C-alpha positions in Angstrom: 26.2 -20.8 -44.3 26.0 -23.8 -42.3 22.9 -25.6 -40.8 24.3 -27.1 -37.8 22.5 -30.8 -37.6 22.7 -32.5 -34.0 22.3 -36.4 -34.6 22.5 -39.1 -31.9 22.8 -42.8 -32.3 20.1 -44.0 -29.8 21.5 -47.5 -28.3 23.1 -49.2 -25.6 26.2 -50.5 -25.9 27.2 -53.1 -28.5 27.5 -56.0 -26.5 24.0 -55.2 -24.9 25.6 -54.2 -21.5 23.9 -50.7 -20.1 21.0 -49.8 -18.2 18.8 -48.3 -20.4 17.5 -46.0 -17.7 21.2 -44.4 -16.8 22.8 -45.0 -20.6 19.4 -44.1 -22.9 16.3 -42.3 -21.5 18.0 -39.8 -19.0 20.9 -38.7 -21.3 18.9 -38.8 -24.6 16.4 -36.1 -22.1 19.3 -33.9 -21.0 20.0 -33.6 -24.8 16.8 -33.0 -25.7 16.4 -30.5 -22.9 19.1 -28.4 -23.8 18.6 -28.6 -27.3 14.8 -27.2 -26.5 16.7 -23.7 -24.5 17.9 -22.9 -28.0 14.9 -23.9 -29.7 16.9 -26.4 -32.2 16.3 -30.6 -32.9 18.2 -33.1 -31.9 17.7 -35.9 -34.4 17.9 -39.4 -32.8 18.9 -42.7 -35.0 17.0 -45.7 -32.9 18.8 -48.2 -33.3 15.9 -50.7 -34.0 16.9 -54.0 -33.4 18.0 -53.8 -29.9 14.2 -52.5 -29.2 12.9 -55.4 -31.2 14.8 -57.8 -28.7 13.6 -55.5 -25.7 10.0 -56.3 -27.0 10.6 -59.9 -26.7 11.8 -60.3 -23.2 9.1 -58.1 -21.8 6.4 -59.5 -23.6 7.6 -62.8 -22.0 8.1 -61.3 -18.5 11.9 -62.2 -18.3 12.6 -58.9 -16.8 13.7 -57.6 -13.5 10.6 -56.6 -11.6 10.0 -52.4 -12.9 12.7 -53.2 -15.2 10.4 -52.4 -19.0 13.0 -50.9 -21.4 10.6 -51.4 -24.5 8.0 -49.3 -23.0 10.3 -46.5 -21.5 12.1 -46.2 -25.3 9.1 -46.2 -27.1 7.2 -43.8 -24.7 10.4 -41.4 -25.0 10.3 -41.8 -28.6 6.5 -40.4 -28.9 7.6 -37.6 -26.6 10.6 -36.5 -28.7 8.5 -36.3 -31.9 5.6 -34.7 -29.7 8.2 -31.4 -28.6 9.4 -30.8 -32.1 12.4 -33.4 -32.2 13.3 -36.0 -34.9 13.8 -40.2 -35.3 15.3 -41.8 -38.0 16.7 -45.2 -38.3 20.1 -46.8 -37.5 20.5 -50.4 -37.4 23.1 -52.9 -35.6 22.1 -56.5 -36.7 24.0 -58.6 -34.1 20.5 -57.9 -32.0 18.6 -59.9 -34.5 20.1 -63.1 -32.6 20.6 -63.3 -29.3 20.6 -65.0 -25.9 19.3 -63.3 -22.5 20.9 -64.1 -19.4 19.9 -60.7 -17.2 18.6 -56.8 -17.7 22.0 -55.7 -18.6 23.6 -59.4 -19.8 22.9 -60.6 -23.5 24.9 -62.8 -25.6 24.5 -61.1 -29.2 25.9 -62.5 -32.9 29.0 -60.4 -33.6 28.9 -62.6 -37.1 26.3 -60.3 -38.1 27.8 -56.8 -36.1 28.4 -55.2 -40.3 25.1 -54.6 -42.2 26.5 -55.7 -45.6 27.7 -59.2 -44.3 23.8 -60.7 -44.1 24.5 -60.6 -47.5 26.5 -63.6 -47.5 25.6 -65.1 -44.6 23.6 -68.8 -44.4 19.6 -67.8 -43.4 20.1 -64.0 -44.5 20.7 -62.7 -47.7 19.9 -60.0 -49.9 16.1 -60.3 -50.3 16.5 -60.2 -45.9 18.7 -57.2 -45.8 16.2 -55.3 -48.0 13.2 -56.5 -45.6 14.9 -55.8 -42.8 15.6 -51.8 -43.6 11.7 -52.0 -44.9 11.4 -53.3 -41.5 13.0 -50.7 -39.6 11.3 -48.2 -41.5 7.6 -49.4 -41.1 8.0 -50.0 -37.2 8.9 -46.2 -36.6 6.5 -44.9 -39.0 3.8 -47.4 -37.2 5.0 -46.2 -33.7 5.2 -42.7 -34.4 2.2 -41.3 -37.1 0.1 -41.9 -34.0 1.5 -38.9 -32.9 2.3 -36.9 -36.2 0.1 -38.1 -39.0 3.4 -36.6 -41.7 6.1 -38.2 -39.9 8.2 -40.4 -42.5 11.5 -42.1 -41.8 13.7 -41.5 -44.6 17.0 -41.2 -43.5 19.4 -43.9 -42.3 22.6 -44.4 -40.6 24.2 -47.9 -40.9 25.9 -49.3 -37.0 29.3 -48.7 -36.7 29.8 -46.9 -40.0 29.9 -50.4 -41.4 28.5 -50.1 -44.8 31.3 -51.1 -47.3 30.8 -52.8 -49.4 28.3 -50.5 -50.0 27.1 -51.4 -53.3 23.8 -53.6 -52.4 23.3 -51.7 -49.2 22.9 -48.4 -51.3 20.7 -50.2 -53.8 18.7 -51.4 -50.9 18.1 -48.0 -49.3 17.2 -47.1 -52.3 14.7 -49.4 -52.8 12.9 -48.9 -49.4 12.6 -45.4 -50.3 15.4 -43.9 -48.2 16.2 -40.7 -49.4 19.2 -39.9 -46.9 22.0 -41.5 -45.5 24.3 -40.3 -42.7 27.3 -43.0 -42.4 30.1 -41.1 -44.3 32.7 -39.6 -42.3 35.2 -38.4 -45.0 38.7 -39.5 -43.9 38.0 -41.9 -40.4 39.5 -45.2 -40.4 39.1 -47.6 -38.1 39.4 -51.5 -37.1 39.2 -53.0 -34.3 38.1 -56.8 -35.7 34.9 -56.0 -35.4 33.8 -52.4 -36.3 35.7 -52.1 -40.1 36.1 -48.6 -41.9 38.3 -47.0 -44.4 36.7 -43.2 -45.4 40.3 -42.6 -46.9 41.5 -39.2 -47.1 40.7 -38.2 -50.4 38.5 -40.7 -51.9 35.0 -39.2 -50.7 33.2 -36.1 -50.6 33.0 -33.9 -47.6 29.8 -32.1 -49.0 26.1 -34.0 -49.6 26.2 -35.6 -53.0 24.3 -38.4 -54.6 26.4 -41.9 -54.6 26.5 -43.9 -57.1 27.3 -47.5 -57.2 29.4 -46.8 -54.4 30.2 -43.9 -51.9 33.3 -42.9 -54.1 31.4 -42.3 -56.8 29.0 -39.0 -57.4 26.0 -39.4 -60.0 23.1 -37.1 -60.8 20.4 -39.3 -59.4 18.5 -37.9 -56.7 16.8 -40.8 -55.3 19.3 -41.1 -52.7 21.7 -38.3 -51.2 24.6 -38.7 -48.7 24.9 -36.4 -46.0 28.1 -37.0 -44.4 29.2 -36.3 -40.9 31.8 -34.0 -40.5 35.5 -34.7 -39.7 38.9 -32.6 -40.0 42.3 -34.3 -39.6 44.1 -33.3 -36.7 47.9 -33.0 -36.0 49.5 -34.7 -33.1 50.2 -31.7 -31.2 46.5 -30.8 -31.6 45.3 -34.1 -30.5 47.7 -34.1 -27.3 46.5 -30.2 -26.6 42.7 -31.7 -27.0 43.9 -34.7 -25.0 45.4 -32.6 -21.6 42.5 -30.0 -22.3 39.9 -32.5 -21.4 42.1 -34.1 -18.3 42.4 -30.7 -17.0 38.5 -29.7 -17.1 37.8 -33.5 -16.3 35.6 -34.8 -18.6 33.2 -38.1 -18.6 33.6 -40.4 -21.5 30.3 -42.1 -20.7 26.6 -40.6 -18.8 26.1 -40.2 -15.2 25.9 -43.1 -14.0 26.1 -45.0 -17.4 28.2 -48.2 -17.1 28.7 -50.6 -19.6 32.0 -51.9 -22.2 32.4 -51.4 -25.9 33.3 -54.6 -27.5 36.1 -55.6 -30.2 37.7 -58.7 -31.5 41.1 -57.5 -31.9 41.9 -55.1 -28.9 45.2 -53.4 -29.6 47.8 -55.1 -27.3 50.6 -52.5 -25.2 50.4 -50.5 -21.8 49.4 -46.7 -21.4 52.2 -45.2 -23.6 51.2 -47.4 -26.8 47.7 -46.4 -26.4 48.9 -43.0 -26.1 51.0 -43.0 -29.4 47.7 -44.7 -30.8 45.8 -41.5 -29.7 47.9 -39.1 -30.6 48.5 -40.4 -34.4 47.8 -37.4 -36.8 43.7 -38.7 -37.9 40.5 -37.4 -38.7 38.1 -36.9 -35.8 34.5 -36.7 -36.4 32.1 -33.7 -35.2 31.2 -35.5 -31.9 29.5 -33.5 -28.8 29.3 -36.4 -26.4 32.4 -38.6 -24.9 35.4 -36.2 -23.9 35.0 -33.9 -26.6 35.6 -30.4 -25.3 33.9 -27.3 -26.4 36.9 -26.2 -27.5 37.7 -29.1 -30.4 34.1 -28.9 -31.7 34.5 -25.3 -32.2 38.0 -26.4 -33.7 36.1 -28.5 -35.8 33.2 -26.8 -37.1 36.3 -23.6 -37.6 37.4 -25.5 -40.5 34.0 -26.5 -42.2 33.2 -23.1 -42.0 37.1 -22.1 -43.8 36.5 -25.2 -46.3 32.5 -24.4 -47.1 33.5 -20.8 -48.4 30.3 -19.1 -47.8 28.4 -21.9 -49.5 25.1 -23.3 -48.1 25.6 -26.2 -46.4 24.8 -28.7 -43.4 27.2 -29.4 -40.8 26.6 -32.5 -39.3 27.4 -33.3 -35.7 27.2 -37.0 -34.0 26.8 -38.3 -30.2 25.8 -41.4 -28.1 23.5 -41.1 -24.7 25.7 -43.5 -23.2 28.4 -41.1 -23.9 26.5 -38.1 -22.8 28.7 -37.0 -19.8 29.3 -33.3 -20.2 26.3 -31.5 -21.2 27.9 -28.3 -20.4 30.0 -28.5 -23.1 27.2 -29.1 -25.5 25.5 -25.9 -24.1 28.6 -23.8 -24.5 28.8 -25.5 -28.2 25.3 -24.1 -29.2 26.1 -21.0 -27.3 28.7 -20.2 -29.8 27.0 -21.4 -32.8 24.0 -19.4 -32.2 26.1 -16.5 -32.0 28.4 -17.6 -35.0 27.4 -15.6 -38.4 28.5 -18.4 -40.5 26.5 -21.2 -38.3 22.3 -21.4 -38.5 20.6 -23.4 -35.5 17.2 -24.9 -37.4 14.4 -24.3 -35.4 11.9 -27.1 -33.8 9.3 -26.0 -35.8 10.9 -25.5 -39.0 10.3 -29.1 -39.9 12.5 -32.2 -40.5 16.0 -31.6 -42.8 15.8 -35.5 -42.5 12.6 -36.7 -43.5 12.2 -34.5 -46.8 
């Protein structure tokens, strides 16, 4: 039987754009409310580097009157723990060096975009990488243990899935007492000049395992468990069908009232036809409950996992982002379908955290 784990990368857009209220706080609360209707938790992988920046600017009084994003986010995370949801660690290092211009306008250092690059940049290095992960873990525990004395930050997801080359990152995670990583998305390949990911088909496990020096290796050491995000390969015909289905259903890419823009260094050139050809090229898709992903697409991806699992007890990890949570009814339909499916289990809000063990 599959156990569904809904996970959410809790952050604004990667260039700092996006109102924290409409792009993070409000859609995250909507996610949590829907989950509570089904008595199942959401796990929020919290990008702490941006919250540290928000804290700094808030303390200096530089935000416009009434705009207190660090306070809102910390209050919401405490509330999520009270309600039975979970909070774990996520890092986007570009926020370590920033210039503040206005509430939603920042200049961030994109040379720091990829976590492994910190090892080789002047002023950083391997020790800094370990200190950063340890600091993020401690910050979450200091924030949330007054609410739940048994809270532990023991799971991690790398920002933008940029964990490669991963040898030192995996070593640092172990040394920082992180016991679970959920960065791997088997088969997923992406390169826009900033985000560079190559989890090529057939080279990575689709079920939880203990990685060795790299994510390609499997060993018996149980100090760090890799929990892959579920992916499945879709044909051009399937991609076209789900693309036009999302258009027909009028699905939104962003949360309601949330505006902002992603960032890349190598935007693909060409018109609408070129973009459509890229989107319809056979590829691996993550089980994503946000953006323009319909219930029908989520069902298709889940059925592929049920088939490959062949009756094994396995976690089924789905991913989302508050800023892209524009279609809550699709998540409701998906959870309703999962609840009624004999091969899927929804964990209870009171069952204890899978990600803290």
